[in-house]
TITORGU-922715 format. One line per 3 residues: their letters; for each residue x, y, z of C-alpha. Coordinates in steps of 0.2 Angstrom, whole numbers, plus 5000, padded with zeros to 4 digits. Last residue first. Layout:
% TITORGU-922715
A> X,Y,Z; ...
This chain:
% TITORGU-922715
XXX> 4900,5208,4543; 4915,5214,4553; 4910,5228,4564
XXX> 4919,5245,4564; 4921,5256,4579; 4927,5274,4574
XXX> 4944,5281,4577; 4951,5277,4559; 4941,5261,4558
XXX> 4947,5252,4574; 4940,5235,4574; 4926,5225,4582
XXX> 4922,5207,4578; 4905,5202,4572; 4911,5190,4558
XXX> 4928,5184,4562; 4944,5194,4559; 4957,5189,4546
XXX> 4957,5207,4538; 4946,5219,4547; 4960,5231,4549
XXX> 4966,5242,4563; 4964,5229,4576; 4960,5236,4594
XXX> 4975,5240,4605; 4964,5246,4619; 4945,5246,4620
XXX> 4937,5257,4633; 4919,5255,4638; 4910,5267,4649
XXX> 4892,5263,4653; 4883,5279,4659; 4877,5285,4676
XXX> 4872,5303,4674; 4878,5318,4684; 4888,5326,4669
XXX> 4897,5309,4668; 4895,5296,4681; 4904,5279,4677
XXX> 4899,5261,4676; 4913,5250,4670; 4920,5240,4655
XXX> 4938,5238,4652; 4946,5229,4638; 4965,5226,4634
XXX> 4972,5229,4651; 4990,5224,4650; 4998,5208,4657
XXX> 5009,5208,4642; 5007,5189,4636; 4990,5186,4645
XXX> 4982,5201,4639; 4971,5208,4652; 4952,5209,4651
XXX> 4943,5219,4664; 4924,5219,4669; 4915,5232,4680
XXX> 4923,5242,4693; 4906,5246,4702; 4908,5234,4716
XXX> 4901,5219,4708; 4917,5214,4700; 4920,5202,4685
XXX> 4938,5200,4682; 4946,5192,4666; 4962,5186,4659
XXX> 4971,5185,4675; 4988,5176,4674; 4990,5166,4690
XXX> 4995,5149,4682; 4989,5142,4666; 4973,5151,4664
XXX> 4965,5161,4678; 4947,5168,4680; 4943,5180,4694
XXX> 4925,5183,4700; 4923,5197,4713; 4913,5198,4728
XXX> 4926,5196,4741; 4934,5181,4731; 4925,5170,4719
XXX> 4939,5160,4711; 4939,5152,4694; 4954,5140,4688
XXX> 4959,5134,4671; 4976,5126,4671; 4971,5108,4669
XXX> 4963,5103,4686; 4946,5109,4681; 4946,5121,4695
XXX> 4933,5129,4706; 4937,5140,4721; 4924,5148,4732
XXX> 4927,5162,4745; 4917,5173,4756; 4901,5162,4754
XXX> 4883,5167,4753; 4870,5154,4748; 4852,5160,4744
XXX> 4839,5152,4756; 4836,5139,4749; 4848,5125,4745
XXX> 4861,5127,4731; 4864,5113,4718; 4879,5109,4708
XXX> 4875,5094,4696; 4892,5087,4692; 4899,5094,4709
XXX> 4897,5107,4722; 4884,5104,4735; 4880,5117,4748
XXX> 4868,5114,4763; 4862,5129,4773; 4852,5126,4790
XXX> 4861,5141,4797; 4867,5133,4814; 4871,5115,4807
XXX> 4879,5121,4791; 4883,5106,4780; 4895,5109,4765
XXX> 4895,5095,4752; 4909,5092,4739; 4903,5080,4725
XXX> 4912,5069,4712; 4899,5055,4715; 4912,5042,4717
XXX> 4924,5055,4726; 4911,5059,4739; 4918,5073,4751
XXX> 4907,5078,4765; 4911,5093,4776; 4903,5096,4793
XXX> 4894,5107,4805; 4885,5098,4818; 4873,5083,4818
XXX> 4886,5070,4822; 4896,5060,4811; 4911,5071,4809
XXX> 4922,5077,4795; 4915,5065,4782; 4925,5057,4768
XXX> 4917,5045,4756; 4927,5030,4749; 4944,5027,4742
XXX> 4955,5037,4752; 4973,5042,4746; 4984,5053,4758
XXX> 5000,5060,4752; 5012,5062,4767; 5029,5061,4758
XXX> 5031,5042,4764; 5014,5037,4756; 4997,5036,4764
XXX> 4983,5024,4762; 4964,5022,4766; 4955,5010,4754
XXX> 4971,4998,4756; 4961,4984,4765; 4954,4996,4777
XXX> 4971,5002,4783; 4987,5008,4774; 5005,5011,4776
XXX> 5019,5024,4774; 5031,5029,4788; 5047,5027,4779
XXX> 5055,5012,4788; 5041,5008,4801; 5029,5003,4787
XXX> 5012,5000,4795; 5000,4988,4784; 4982,4983,4788
XXX> 4971,4973,4776; 4987,4964,4769; 4988,4963,4750
XXX> 4984,4947,4741; 4974,4954,4727; 4957,4949,4735
XXX> 4961,4957,4751; 4972,4950,4765; 4970,4944,4783
XXX> 4987,4941,4791; 4988,4959,4796; 5004,4969,4795
XXX> 5017,4978,4806; 5033,4983,4798; 5052,4986,4800
XXX> 5058,4976,4815; 5045,4962,4811; 5027,4959,4816
XXX> 5014,4948,4808; 4996,4950,4814; 4981,4940,4819
XXX> 4988,4935,4836; 5006,4941,4836; 5015,4931,4823
XXX> 5034,4935,4823; 5047,4939,4810; 5063,4946,4815
XXX> 5055,4954,4831; 5067,4962,4843; 5057,4968,4858
XXX> 5067,4981,4868; 5068,4983,4887; 5057,4976,4901
XXX> 5043,4964,4895; 5028,4960,4905; 5017,4945,4901
XXX> 5001,4944,4911; 4992,4931,4920; 4995,4939,4937
XXX> 5005,4955,4936; 5024,4958,4940; 5026,4940,4942
XXX> 5013,4931,4931; 5025,4930,4916; 5041,4939,4916
XXX> 5053,4949,4905; 5071,4956,4905; 5082,4971,4905
XXX> 5078,4984,4918; 5067,4974,4929; 5078,4959,4929
XXX> 5084,4944,4918; 5071,4931,4915; 5056,4928,4926
XXX> 5043,4914,4924; 5027,4909,4933; 5019,4893,4927
XXX> 5011,4889,4943; 5019,4872,4946; 5035,4874,4936
XXX> 5039,4891,4943; 5054,4896,4932; 5066,4909,4939
XXX> 5079,4920,4932; 5091,4933,4941; 5089,4950,4948
XXX> 5073,4958,4954; 5083,4973,4960; 5070,4978,4973
XXX> 5073,4961,4982; 5070,4942,4978; 5086,4936,4972
XXX> 5092,4925,4958; 5111,4925,4954; 5113,4906,4953
XXX> 5098,4905,4942; 5082,4897,4948; 5071,4882,4943
XXX> 5055,4878,4953; 5044,4864,4959; 5052,4848,4952
XXX> 5053,4835,4939; 5067,4833,4926; 5064,4822,4911
XXX> 5077,4814,4899; 5078,4798,4909; 5072,4801,4927
XXX> 5078,4816,4936; 5069,4820,4952; 5067,4836,4962
XXX> 5059,4837,4980; 5052,4852,4990; 5058,4861,5005
XXX> 5075,4868,5008; 5072,4886,5006; 5087,4899,5008
XXX> 5087,4915,5017; 5098,4930,5017; 5102,4941,5032
XXX> 5108,4959,5028; 5122,4971,5033; 5135,4964,5021
XXX> 5133,4947,5029; 5123,4943,5044; 5121,4924,5047
XXX> 5110,4914,5035; 5092,4910,5039; 5088,4892,5034
XXX> 5073,4883,5026; 5056,4875,5028; 5061,4860,5039
XXX> 5045,4850,5044; 5044,4847,5063; 5031,4834,5065
XXX> 5022,4835,5081; 5015,4825,5096; 5028,4811,5097
XXX> 5042,4824,5095; 5058,4818,5086; 5048,4816,5070
XXX> 5056,4829,5059; 5074,4826,5066; 5080,4843,5072
XXX> 5095,4853,5068; 5096,4866,5081; 5097,4885,5081
XXX> 5078,4885,5081; 5063,4895,5074; 5046,4886,5076
XXX> 5031,4892,5066; 5014,4884,5069; 5003,4870,5063
XXX> 4985,4865,5065; 4978,4851,5053; 4975,4839,5067
XXX> 4983,4824,5076; 5001,4824,5071; 5001,4843,5074
XXX> 5013,4853,5063; 5028,4863,5069; 5034,4871,5053
XXX> 5052,4873,5055; 5064,4888,5050; 5082,4885,5055
XXX> 5094,4899,5061; 5112,4902,5057; 5122,4912,5070
XXX> 5134,4927,5069; 5120,4940,5071; 5114,4932,5087
XXX> 5098,4939,5093; 5086,4934,5079; 5071,4944,5085
XXX> 5054,4938,5082; 5038,4941,5071; 5027,4926,5069
XXX> 5010,4924,5060; 4996,4913,5068; 4984,4902,5058
XXX> 4997,4890,5050; 4986,4878,5041; 4991,4860,5038
XXX> 4986,4850,5022; 4989,4832,5018; 4973,4828,5028
XXX> 4963,4838,5015; 4961,4822,5005; 4962,4822,4986
XXX> 4976,4810,4985; 4967,4797,4995; 4972,4795,5013
XXX> 4987,4784,5019; 4980,4772,5032; 4978,4778,5050
XXX> 4985,4794,5058; 4976,4810,5059; 4988,4821,5050
XXX> 4997,4817,5033; 5014,4814,5027; 5021,4811,5009
XXX> 5015,4825,4997; 5013,4839,5010; 5002,4854,5006
XXX> 5008,4869,5017; 4996,4883,5022; 4997,4901,5026
XXX> 5000,4914,5040; 5015,4926,5039; 5033,4924,5045
XXX> 5043,4940,5049; 5061,4938,5054; 5071,4950,5065
XXX> 5088,4957,5063; 5100,4964,5076; 5108,4981,5080
XXX> 5092,4991,5079; 5079,4981,5069; 5085,4975,5052
XXX> 5073,4965,5042; 5071,4947,5037; 5056,4942,5026
XXX> 5045,4927,5024; 5028,4926,5015; 5017,4911,5015
XXX> 5001,4911,5004; 5003,4892,4999; 5018,4881,5003
XXX> 5023,4865,4994; 5029,4849,5002; 5042,4835,5000
XXX> 5052,4840,5015; 5049,4825,5025; 5053,4814,5011
XXX> 5070,4822,5009; 5078,4831,4994; 5086,4826,4977
XXX> 5080,4810,4968; 5091,4803,4954; 5086,4789,4942
XXX> 5094,4779,4928; 5111,4782,4935; 5128,4787,4928
XXX> 5138,4798,4940; 5155,4805,4935; 5172,4808,4943
XXX> 5166,4800,4959; 5165,4810,4976; 5150,4804,4987
XXX> 5153,4812,5003; 5148,4802,5019; 5132,4805,5029
XXX> 5123,4790,5023; 5104,4794,5022; 5089,4788,5030
XXX> 5087,4797,5047; 5073,4807,5041; 5079,4825,5044
XXX> 5096,4820,5038; 5107,4835,5039; 5113,4849,5026
XXX> 5118,4865,5035; 5136,4863,5029; 5131,4861,5011
XXX> 5121,4877,5012; 5138,4886,5014; 5141,4881,4996
XXX> 5124,4887,4991; 5127,4903,5001; 5143,4906,4992
XXX> 5135,4903,4975; 5121,4915,4981; 5133,4929,4986
XXX> 5144,4927,4970; 5129,4927,4958; 5121,4942,4967
XXX> 5138,4952,4966; 5140,4948,4948; 5122,4954,4944
XXX> 5124,4969,4954; 5140,4973,4945; 5132,4971,4928
XXX> 5118,4982,4934; 5129,4996,4939; 5122,5010,4928
XXX> 5104,5004,4931; 5106,5003,4950; 5114,5020,4950
XXX> 5099,5027,4940; 5087,5018,4952; 5096,5026,4967
XXX> 5095,5043,4960; 5076,5041,4957; 5074,5035,4975
XXX> 5084,5050,4981; 5073,5062,4971; 5057,5054,4977
XXX> 5062,5059,4994; 5063,5046,5009; 5047,5045,5019
XXX> 5049,5043,5038; 5038,5029,5042; 5020,5031,5047
XXX> 5012,5017,5057; 4994,5012,5054; 4980,5011,5066
XXX> 4965,4999,5064; 4947,5004,5064; 4935,4990,5069
XXX> 4919,4986,5060; 4924,4994,5044; 4919,5007,5031
XXX> 4929,5012,5016; 4925,5029,5008; 4925,5036,4991
XXX> 4920,5054,4986; 4920,5062,4969; 4922,5081,4966
XXX> 4910,5091,4956; 4912,5101,4940; 4922,5088,4931
XXX> 4935,5092,4918; 4946,5101,4931; 4946,5085,4942
XXX> 4945,5085,4961; 4946,5068,4970; 4941,5065,4988
XXX> 4946,5049,4996; 4941,5044,5014; 4948,5029,5024
XXX> 4943,5019,5039; 4925,5027,5041; 4917,5018,5055
XXX> 4902,5006,5052; 4883,5007,5057; 4872,4995,5048
XXX> 4853,4996,5043; 4838,4986,5042; 4820,4993,5041
XXX> 4809,4982,5052; 4798,4996,5059; 4807,4994,5076
XXX> 4824,4997,5067; 4835,4982,5063; 4854,4979,5062
XXX> 4865,4969,5050; 4861,4979,5034; 4865,4972,5017
XXX> 4848,4968,5010; 4837,4980,5019; 4850,4994,5017
XXX> 4850,5010,5028; 4867,5016,5031; 4873,5024,5047
XXX> 4891,5031,5046; 4903,5031,5061; 4916,5045,5061
XXX> 4934,5039,5059; 4939,5049,5044; 4930,5065,5040
XXX> 4913,5071,5033; 4909,5088,5040; 4913,5098,5025
XXX> 4902,5087,5014; 4888,5088,5026; 4889,5107,5027
XXX> 4890,5108,5008; 4873,5099,5006; 4868,5102,4988
XXX> 4885,5097,4982; 4885,5082,4993; 4870,5074,4985
XXX> 4876,5079,4968; 4893,5070,4971; 4884,5054,4976
XXX> 4895,5043,4987; 4905,5028,4981; 4906,5016,4995
XXX> 4918,5002,5000; 4911,4992,5014; 4920,4981,5027
XXX> 4915,4965,5036; 4925,4954,5047; 4915,4938,5048
XXX> 4910,4932,5065; 4919,4921,5077; 4934,4933,5079
XXX> 4929,4945,5092; 4919,4933,5103; 4934,4921,5101
XXX> 4946,4934,5108; 4935,4938,5123; 4932,4920,5127
XXX> 4951,4916,5126; 4955,4931,5137; 4942,4925,5150
XXX> 4949,4907,5149; 4967,4912,5151; 4962,4922,5166
XXX> 4954,4907,5174; 4969,4897,5170; 4980,4910,5179
XXX> 4968,4909,5194; 4971,4890,5195; 4989,4892,5194
XXX> 4989,4905,5208; 4979,4893,5218; 4991,4879,5214
XXX> 5006,4887,5222; 5019,4894,5209; 5036,4888,5203
XXX> 5049,4901,5201; 5058,4908,5186; 5049,4925,5188
XXX> 5041,4936,5201; 5032,4951,5196; 5034,4969,5200
XXX> 5024,4986,5203; 5031,5002,5211; 5019,5007,5225
XXX> 5033,5014,5237; 5049,5017,5228; 5062,5007,5217
XXX> 5078,5016,5215; 5086,5030,5205; 5088,5042,5219
XXX> 5106,5037,5222; 5109,5020,5213; 5098,5005,5209
XXX> 5103,5001,5197; 5122,5003,5192; 5123,5013,5175
XXX> 5129,5008,5158; 5111,5012,5152; 5108,4995,5146
XXX> 5111,4989,5164; 5124,4976,5167; 5128,4982,5185
XXX> 5111,4977,5191; 5111,4976,5210; 5108,4959,5217
XXX> 5092,4958,5228; 5090,4954,5246; 5071,4951,5249
XXX> 5063,4956,5266; 5045,4948,5267; 5030,4949,5279
XXX> 5026,4968,5277; 5009,4973,5284; 5013,4990,5291
XXX> 5016,4982,5308; 5029,4971,5301; 5038,4986,5293
XXX> 5054,4984,5303; 5054,4969,5315; 5043,4968,5330
XXX> 5033,4953,5323; 5044,4943,5312; 5049,4946,5294
XXX> 5053,4931,5283; 5069,4932,5273; 5071,4929,5254
XXX> 5089,4928,5248; 5099,4932,5232; 5084,4936,5222
XXX> 5091,4942,5205; 5085,4959,5199; 5076,4962,5182
XXX> 5073,4979,5175; 5061,4994,5176; 5071,5003,5189
XXX> 5063,5021,5189; 5045,5016,5192; 5035,5002,5185
XXX> 5037,4984,5180; 5051,4978,5191; 5056,4960,5188
XXX> 5060,4950,5204; 5070,4935,5199; 5073,4917,5205
XXX> 5089,4910,5197; 5085,4894,5187; 5086,4877,5194
XXX> 5069,4879,5202; 5063,4887,5218; 5045,4885,5225
XXX> 5048,4881,5244; 5060,4896,5246; 5046,4907,5240
XXX> 5035,4904,5255; 5017,4907,5251; 5003,4919,5253
XXX> 5014,4934,5246; 5012,4944,5263; 5018,4961,5259
XXX> 5036,4966,5252; 5051,4975,5259; 5066,4978,5248
XXX> 5084,4976,5252; 5100,4980,5242; 5115,4971,5234
XXX> 5133,4974,5228; 5138,4984,5243; 5156,4990,5242
XXX> 5154,4991,5224; 5169,4986,5212; 5180,4999,5204
XXX> 5197,4993,5211; 5197,5008,5222; 5180,5003,5230
XXX> 5164,5011,5225; 5152,5018,5238; 5134,5018,5233
XXX> 5127,5012,5249; 5108,5012,5248; 5095,5015,5262
XXX> 5083,5001,5263; 5068,5000,5251; 5049,5000,5256
XXX> 5032,4994,5251; 5035,4987,5234; 5020,4981,5224
XXX> 5014,4964,5218; 5006,4960,5235; 4993,4974,5233
XXX> 4987,4977,5251; 4969,4972,5255; 4972,4967,5273
XXX> 4970,4948,5269; 4983,4950,5255; 4980,4957,5237
XXX> 4983,4949,5220; 4984,4960,5204; 5000,4952,5198
XXX> 5005,4937,5209; 5009,4927,5194; 5004,4911,5186
XXX> 5005,4914,5167; 4996,4925,5154; 5007,4937,5144
XXX> 5011,4924,5131; 4993,4921,5126; 4994,4909,5112
XXX> 4980,4908,5100; 4975,4894,5088; 4961,4893,5075
XXX> 4949,4880,5069; 4933,4884,5058; 4919,4871,5063
XXX> 4904,4875,5053; 4900,4893,5048; 4881,4894,5051
XXX> 4878,4879,5063; 4894,4884,5072; 4888,4902,5074
XXX> 4871,4896,5081; 4881,4885,5093; 4890,4899,5101
XXX> 4909,4898,5098; 4919,4883,5105; 4933,4882,5117
XXX> 4949,4873,5115; 4962,4862,5124; 4951,4847,5128
XXX> 4961,4832,5135; 4965,4819,5122; 4962,4801,5127
XXX> 4951,4808,5141; 4956,4807,5159; 4963,4824,5159
XXX> 4946,4832,5154; 4944,4844,5169; 4962,4850,5168
XXX> 4960,4854,5150; 4943,4862,5154; 4952,4875,5165
XXX> 4962,4881,5150; 4981,4877,5149; 4997,4885,5154
XXX> 5011,4879,5143; 5024,4866,5146; 5013,4850,5146
XXX> 5023,4835,5148; 5015,4819,5144; 5009,4806,5157
XXX> 4990,4809,5154; 4981,4794,5162; 4994,4792,5175
XXX> 4994,4811,5178; 5004,4826,5173; 4994,4842,5174
XXX> 5010,4852,5178; 5024,4840,5183; 5037,4851,5176
XXX> 5030,4866,5185; 5024,4882,5175; 5032,4898,5181
XXX> 5033,4905,5163; 5027,4893,5149; 5014,4906,5143
XXX> 4996,4902,5139; 4987,4890,5128; 4971,4890,5117
XXX> 4964,4881,5103; 4949,4891,5096; 4934,4882,5088
XXX> 4923,4894,5079; 4936,4905,5070; 4931,4917,5056
XXX> 4946,4925,5047; 4948,4915,5032; 4943,4928,5019
XXX> 4939,4946,5024; 4921,4949,5018; 4918,4965,5007
XXX> 4901,4973,5005; 4901,4985,4990; 4890,5000,4989
XXX> 4887,5011,4974; 4876,5026,4971; 4875,5032,4989
XXX> 4869,5049,4996; 4850,5046,4997; 4845,5058,4982
XXX> 4845,5044,4969; 4848,5027,4977; 4857,5018,4991
XXX> 4855,5024,5008; 4863,5037,5020; 4859,5044,5037
XXX> 4865,5060,5045; 4861,5062,5063; 4857,5080,5067
XXX> 4868,5088,5081; 4872,5103,5069; 4879,5090,5056
XXX> 4881,5072,5063; 4891,5057,5059; 4892,5046,5074
XXX> 4906,5050,5086; 4924,5043,5087; 4928,5037,5105
XXX> 4940,5047,5115; 4954,5036,5122; 4968,5047,5115
XXX> 4965,5064,5108; 4980,5073,5101; 4980,5092,5099
XXX> 4990,5103,5087; 4975,5115,5085; 4975,5114,5066
XXX> 4981,5096,5068; 4966,5090,5077; 4971,5072,5079
XXX> 4963,5056,5083; 4965,5041,5095; 4956,5025,5097
XXX> 4959,5013,5112; 4963,4995,5111; 4978,4994,5122
XXX> 4992,4987,5112; 4987,4991,5094; 4976,5006,5098
XXX> 4987,5016,5110; 5001,5008,5102; 4997,5019,5087
XXX> 5004,5033,5097; 5021,5025,5098; 5021,5024,5079
XXX> 5017,5042,5078; 5031,5046,5091; 5045,5038,5081
XXX> 5051,5021,5085; 5069,5015,5086; 5065,5001,5098
XXX> 5050,5002,5109; 5047,4989,5123; 5030,4990,5131
XXX> 5026,4980,5147; 5008,4979,5151; 4995,4988,5162
XXX> 4977,4985,5158; 4966,5000,5153; 4949,5004,5160
XXX> 4949,5022,5156; 4945,5034,5170; 4962,5040,5176
XXX> 4958,5053,5189; 4967,5044,5204; 4984,5045,5195
XXX> 4982,5064,5192; 4977,5071,5175; 4985,5088,5172
XXX> 5000,5083,5161; 4988,5072,5151; 4979,5088,5145
XXX> 4960,5087,5147; 4946,5077,5140; 4928,5082,5142
XXX> 4915,5070,5148; 4920,5074,5166; 4921,5066,5183
XXX> 4935,5054,5180; 4947,5058,5166; 4947,5057,5147
XXX> 4963,5060,5138; 4972,5075,5129; 4990,5075,5122
XXX> 4995,5093,5118; 5007,5098,5104; 5016,5115,5106
XXX> 5013,5111,5124; 5031,5114,5130; 5044,5115,5116
XXX> 5045,5106,5099; 5057,5091,5102; 5058,5089,5121
XXX> 5039,5093,5123; 5035,5081,5110; 5045,5068,5119
XXX> 5037,5071,5136; 5019,5071,5128; 5023,5054,5121
XXX> 5029,5048,5137; 5013,5054,5146; 5002,5046,5133
XXX> 5010,5029,5136; 5008,5031,5155; 4990,5035,5152
XXX> 4988,5019,5141; 4994,5008,5155; 5012,5005,5162
XXX> 5028,4995,5161; 5043,5002,5153; 5056,4995,5141
XXX> 5070,5003,5131; 5078,5006,5114; 5079,5024,5108
XXX> 5089,5030,5123; 5085,5045,5135; 5091,5033,5149
XXX> 5081,5041,5163; 5087,5049,5179; 5075,5058,5189
XXX> 5069,5075,5184; 5051,5069,5180; 5037,5080,5173
XXX> 5034,5068,5158; 5045,5053,5156; 5058,5052,5143
XXX> 5066,5036,5136; 5065,5041,5117; 5051,5041,5104
XXX> 5059,5051,5090; 5049,5066,5083; 5047,5066,5064
XXX> 5032,5055,5065; 5024,5068,5076; 5028,5083,5065
XXX> 5020,5073,5051; 5004,5075,5059; 5004,5093,5052
XXX> 4996,5086,5036; 5006,5080,5021; 5008,5088,5004
XXX> 5013,5076,4990; 5018,5085,4973; 5020,5077,4956
XXX> 5028,5089,4944; 5026,5087,4925; 5037,5098,4915
XXX> 5036,5102,4896; 5017,5103,4898; 5014,5120,4891
XXX> 5027,5117,4877; 5043,5124,4872; 5044,5135,4887
XXX> 5059,5125,4894; 5063,5110,4882; 5052,5095,4881
XXX> 5047,5079,4890; 5053,5082,4908; 5046,5072,4923
XXX> 5048,5079,4941; 5045,5070,4957; 5044,5083,4971
XXX> 5057,5085,4986; 5050,5080,5002; 5039,5088,5016
XXX> 5027,5099,5006; 5015,5105,5019; 4996,5103,5021
XXX> 4987,5116,5031; 4970,5113,5037; 4953,5122,5035
XXX> 4946,5110,5022; 4962,5112,5011; 4976,5125,5013
XXX> 4992,5123,5003; 5010,5122,5007; 5029,5125,5002
XXX> 5041,5119,5016; 5052,5109,5004; 5055,5120,4988
XXX> 5042,5124,4975; 5050,5134,4961; 5041,5125,4946
XXX> 5051,5120,4931; 5046,5128,4915; 5031,5126,4903
XXX> 5020,5118,4917; 5009,5103,4920; 5005,5100,4938
XXX> 5002,5083,4947; 4993,5084,4964; 4992,5074,4980
XXX> 4984,5080,4996; 4989,5070,5012; 4982,5062,5028
XXX> 4991,5047,5036; 4983,5035,5049; 4973,5034,5065
XXX> 4958,5036,5053; 4964,5037,5035; 4965,5052,5023
XXX> 4968,5054,5005; 4964,5070,4996; 4966,5070,4977
XXX> 4971,5085,4966; 4967,5092,4948; 4962,5110,4950
XXX> 4980,5116,4955; 4986,5134,4957; 5004,5142,4956
XXX> 5017,5151,4965; 5008,5161,4979; 5020,5169,4991
XXX> 5019,5163,5009; 5037,5163,5012; 5038,5144,5012
XXX> 5031,5144,4994; 5012,5145,4992; 5000,5133,4982
XXX> 4983,5140,4978; 4969,5127,4977; 4956,5127,4964
X> 4938,5121,4964
């Protein structure tokens, strides 16, 4: 198969037969190809190709590699092209604060918050696509009540929303519309897919099973069944059978669940079972999976914090059925501004239904807050006064029982007073109350919601996460083109397999149904059929698409880095030295052991030196830490992983044995959080339970003693430095190093200029795992860093004389250690003049290209045409596979039957005599090209030329005279005397032929 590639004007430029299609469900789709050409291809941005009925466009400049001059070779230019589907238009559209079909004021900013369900998300995506590309160039379609066919989101009314979607607060920041679209899956749990040919986006529409013409397509392993390889993959360390759970700390009273038997302060919402087991030494804060799963997997602990579950009026109704978390009415606003710029009215009033309690009885030291979740004013308003409404007052007859006076928001991110004019809360807008205590019934209801959320989470995570990597049968698809064309990302495949299946037909046959997460189709010119590979999974996950910077820009950046490497080296050294000096100011005694005065002698002489702290004497496993910019601030991302402590353990009691797992804590939840103050330093702690192996991340501006909390250890991992040069650096503080005598013990050694970024600058030696890095990725080497268990060298290798396995290497030659009987190496490559030999010298060549082979030469070893040269037998053999003719020329020349016919045969004795059979004539030469005899079969006869004069001395031929063929012999310059001639010689006897007797 070949694809035509067109320029933006629609003119064909070239074709490709080697290309790969890569697509993912709820992810990117693209076609990649590398084209060899004699000259640079003229394919600007906007060039395109068509594949499987869809257009793929070149969005970025291509990557070009040049290895020869223009038109010097057919592969002088290698051009790598990446064509992306039309979905790239969605990632090129910023997701701003727009609302579909609304002429009210919105910020139009790129960082904002709104409260809504998946339909509200879809409406905002449609509004942004309309603003960027025009009305309905792209259409968002979603399900609605009363029909199985989705329709455009702009046509779906509030009462037609049929998806069971929760409402939640969404806070985009510098996102594009594609990443906003992935929130339909990541935040709300709904699938989506695109029809880029029609420019339609489907949200909340399930992926179908794989069918062709409404017929279900099944696959199985084996010839003719569609699969020739299937691999079942299990995601490690994902099963949870005991889930430790807690909710948010919002609206939780200080004496929450505090009793004489349990006097400790509990700051987060707990499960109902925690309340029921308060009399136990340790109340139960977890739920268990089904016993059959525990019997199979054992106890697999996990932790989940539901920050969005807390005591709230959300979703509650009064005795009349009114939603008490909605606004009923708002009084008229006074927007007048005084001459000094202040407001005449700095507050406003809203009317609310019966909350079921008097908020004035549940205030705390913090300001009570009404937080709007929907409508035009999604922000927080301070509650200045809560006034109960009496019978006969406004809105009492409509069910209202409270009139709240709220302080206007004059610090809005939009630099706009809220509310103001028409931008104000309206009937039906939702809100929640914050920073107040809540009555017990609300707390009990929140605990029940926490239990339901925990059970759903455990049900999803108490089984192995299984995926399949499948190689499909090319012939199967070649014979079924409709099946091949219908195979797409996202569809569900049914695979019959009695060993790997997890479901069963009535007849006992086992099968599994999984969704296609990714699809790869590779075309190769050397193969007649494309190859197919798919990845199947239980649950498809969406992937964000970031705007891709061009390969050309990346190459330029690499060139700049290469030309300024010394500058980068100095800069990293200066930065890290400064950070290490600043690190001194962050040093504090986590263990309460050290004297805090400086030690300033001119020299130190001691038999032993320990650097570090006992609480920080641990190593980490699988933990990744990075800081990255998000808007005007930075965020820190901390992965899951383990720590292995060397001095502390969980569970109490006597110190365990060295092999005990009580020294290990597991961090099961990753953390990604904002670092709001660019000028502050933050400390990274591992908050480890004293009673179990569970741990979590804890970020603080404070310097904490590791054992200040009776329930947790706070092990200091490192610090995050303030922003400098538009980046945040980190420094690790864990581990210990010791110097005793001539030995240094520790975990890692790093150079001052060491950094972990794209420059890979500096040197490092990991003492525990044996990893090593010296220099950088342009000039240096590493072991186990670029690739595990592999030595990688970047730059020139200077070998004065080195042994490499069974070989000796220096800068001039490469030779084997094994030698022949005469002491010569079996293999020798001379880099100075190019000479060398292999096979113990039996195949050798010199600097001028002369080749000496001791042994038989055979042109190939199959059954085809070939030539065999055997120097020991002095034979030259020609083998003709098609004619069945073998010819051997040598000491005993033989010709196979039938008769051999060759256009040219040359025979030479190597001493000046050469015979040549050419075009039917036999020429004989002596000492060069002087012909002394020619025998021709074409009627010319035989000629003899004198070597000295090159004149014809004898000519014998067949001639026709008087109609008869006669032998005509002509002798020239014959001797005119018989003197000195041998017997039988001819001489000219006065015009007649004489014969010497």
